[in-house]
C-alpha positions in Angstrom: 93.3 68.3 114.2 92.0 67.6 110.7 92.5 70.3 108.0 89.7 70.5 105.4 91.1 72.9 102.8 88.5 73.8 100.1 90.4 76.7 98.5 91.1 74.7 95.4 87.4 74.5 94.7 87.1 78.2 94.1 84.4 80.4 95.5 81.9 78.6 97.7 78.4 79.9 98.4 77.7 80.8 102.0 74.9 78.3 102.4 77.1 75.5 101.1 79.7 76.4 103.6 77.1 76.5 106.3 75.9 73.1 105.5 79.5 71.8 105.6 79.8 73.2 109.1 76.5 71.7 110.3 77.4 68.3 109.0 80.8 68.4 110.6 79.4 69.7 113.9 76.9 66.8 114.0 79.6 64.3 113.3 81.9 65.9 115.9 79.2 65.8 118.6 78.6 62.1 117.7 82.3 61.5 118.1 82.6 60.2 114.5 85.3 62.7 113.5 88.2 64.6 115.3 88.5 68.3 115.7 89.0 70.1 112.4 89.2 73.4 110.6 87.4 74.2 107.4 89.3 76.7 105.2 87.6 78.3 102.1 87.0 81.4 100.1 83.3 82.5 99.9 81.4 84.0 97.0 80.4 87.6 98.0 78.1 87.6 101.0 77.1 90.0 103.8 76.1 88.1 106.9 74.8 89.4 110.2 74.3 87.8 113.6 71.4 87.6 115.9 72.0 91.1 117.4 72.9 92.7 114.0 71.7 96.2 113.6 70.0 97.0 110.2 71.6 100.4 110.0 75.0 98.8 109.6 73.9 97.3 106.3 74.2 100.2 104.0 72.2 98.8 101.0 68.8 97.2 100.7 68.5 93.5 99.9 67.7 94.4 96.3 70.7 96.6 96.1 73.0 93.9 97.5 71.6 91.5 94.9 72.3 94.0 92.1 75.9 94.1 93.3 76.2 90.4 93.2 76.3 90.1 97.0 74.1 87.7 98.9 72.6 88.9 102.2 72.2 86.2 104.9 71.1 86.2 108.6 73.2 83.7 110.5 73.0 82.1 114.0 76.5 83.2 115.0 77.3 86.0 117.5 78.5 89.4 116.3 77.1 92.0 114.0 77.5 92.5 110.2 80.5 91.3 108.2 81.5 90.5 104.7 83.0 87.4 103.1 84.2 87.2 99.6 87.1 86.9 97.1 90.4 87.8 98.7 89.5 86.7 102.2 90.5 83.5 104.0 87.5 82.2 105.9 88.1 79.6 108.6 85.6 77.5 110.5 87.1 75.5 113.4 84.9 72.6 114.4 86.4 71.9 117.8 85.1 70.2 120.9 85.6 72.3 124.0 86.1 69.5 126.6 86.5 69.7 130.3 88.9 72.5 131.2 88.4 74.3 127.9 84.8 75.5 128.2 85.7 79.2 128.2 84.3 81.1 125.2 86.4 84.2 125.9 89.6 82.0 125.9 88.4 80.3 122.7 88.0 83.6 120.9 91.4 84.6 122.3 92.9 81.5 120.7 91.5 82.4 117.3 92.8 85.9 117.6 96.2 84.5 118.6 96.4 82.3 115.6 95.8 85.2 113.3 98.2 87.5 115.1 100.9 84.8 114.8 100.1 84.3 111.1 100.3 88.0 110.4 103.7 88.2 112.2 105.2 85.6 109.8 104.5 88.0 107.0 106.0 90.9 108.8 102.7 92.5 110.0 102.2 93.5 113.6 98.7 92.7 114.6 97.0 93.2 117.9 93.8 92.7 119.9 91.7 95.7 121.0 89.6 96.2 124.1 86.5 97.4 122.3 85.8 94.5 119.9 86.7 90.9 119.1 88.9 90.4 116.0 92.4 91.3 114.9 93.7 94.8 114.1 96.9 96.3 112.9 99.0 98.3 115.3 97.8 101.4 113.3 94.1 100.6 113.8 93.2 98.8 110.6 90.6 96.0 110.7 92.4 92.9 109.5 90.2 90.0 110.6 86.6 89.5 111.9 85.6 86.8 114.4 82.1 85.5 115.2 81.5 82.1 116.8 78.7 79.8 117.9 78.9 76.7 120.2 76.5 73.8 120.1 76.9 71.2 122.8 80.4 72.6 123.3 81.4 72.1 119.7 82.4 75.3 118.0 81.5 76.6 114.5 81.6 79.8 112.5 84.9 81.4 113.0 87.0 84.1 111.3 87.5 86.0 108.1 91.1 87.1 107.4 91.5 89.7 104.7 94.3 88.6 102.5 94.2 90.9 99.5 92.6 94.1 98.2 89.6 92.3 96.5 87.8 92.5 99.8 87.4 96.3 99.8 84.3 96.7 97.5 82.2 94.4 99.6 83.3 96.0 102.9 82.3 99.4 101.5 78.6 98.2 101.6 78.6 97.7 105.4 79.8 99.2 108.7 82.1 96.3 109.5 81.1 94.7 112.8 79.4 98.0 113.7 82.7 99.8 114.1 82.1 103.2 112.5 85.1 104.9 111.0 87.4 102.0 111.1 89.5 101.2 108.0 89.4 97.7 106.7 92.9 96.5 105.6 94.4 93.4 104.0 97.4 91.3 104.9 99.0 91.8 101.5 98.8 95.6 101.7 100.2 95.7 105.2 103.0 93.3 104.2 103.6 95.3 101.0 103.7 92.2 98.9 101.2 90.0 97.0 100.1 87.1 99.1 98.0 84.2 98.0 95.2 82.6 100.0 97.0 79.3 99.8 100.2 80.5 101.3 98.4 82.3 104.1 96.2 79.3 104.7 99.2 77.1 105.1 100.6 79.3 107.9 97.3 79.9 109.5 96.5 76.2 109.7 99.8 75.5 111.5 99.0 78.2 114.1 95.4 77.2 114.5 96.5 73.6 115.3 98.9 75.0 117.9 96.6 77.4 119.7 93.5 75.2 119.5 95.3 72.7 121.6 95.3 75.6 124.2 99.1 75.6 124.5 
């Protein structure tokens, strides 16, 4: 598993990150590179999947622009979400070979990596039966998950809220269509200031473990 950590490059535009994914997916399909995980921090962007409902985007495109938030339709599954400063975004580019071609199990592995990461910082995180993603035991929305598979190579992935900078962006959407759910950050739940780099280090270790389908 190859780690491609772009956090040191600062905020990365969504389309730039998308192009990085596409290039890596093509190379993985061709067998030119091993499985890998792209980790980065996006510039503010609201994205929505193929089945995204317009009513979950609370501003017009012009209003998003005025707030400095890009609005992008993507090819992943899932509804509307936000990426931006204070959030660790991960894009696993992984070949689901024979015996691993189970998308529900794949999403489970991403949730498991985040749950284990949160636990290392003293935060109890869980799955819920009504939506993919990771939540606190008290019902706070900690991490979104939305994926796509091309010729059994995965892309898109997760957004793990690390610090409070994520809140203004999330206030412009109904996160993943879950009305009335509170968005939380790992730092707030852990009651200590965490950096994206230290969270990324832990998350990368757990991603490598679970993506081997241990």
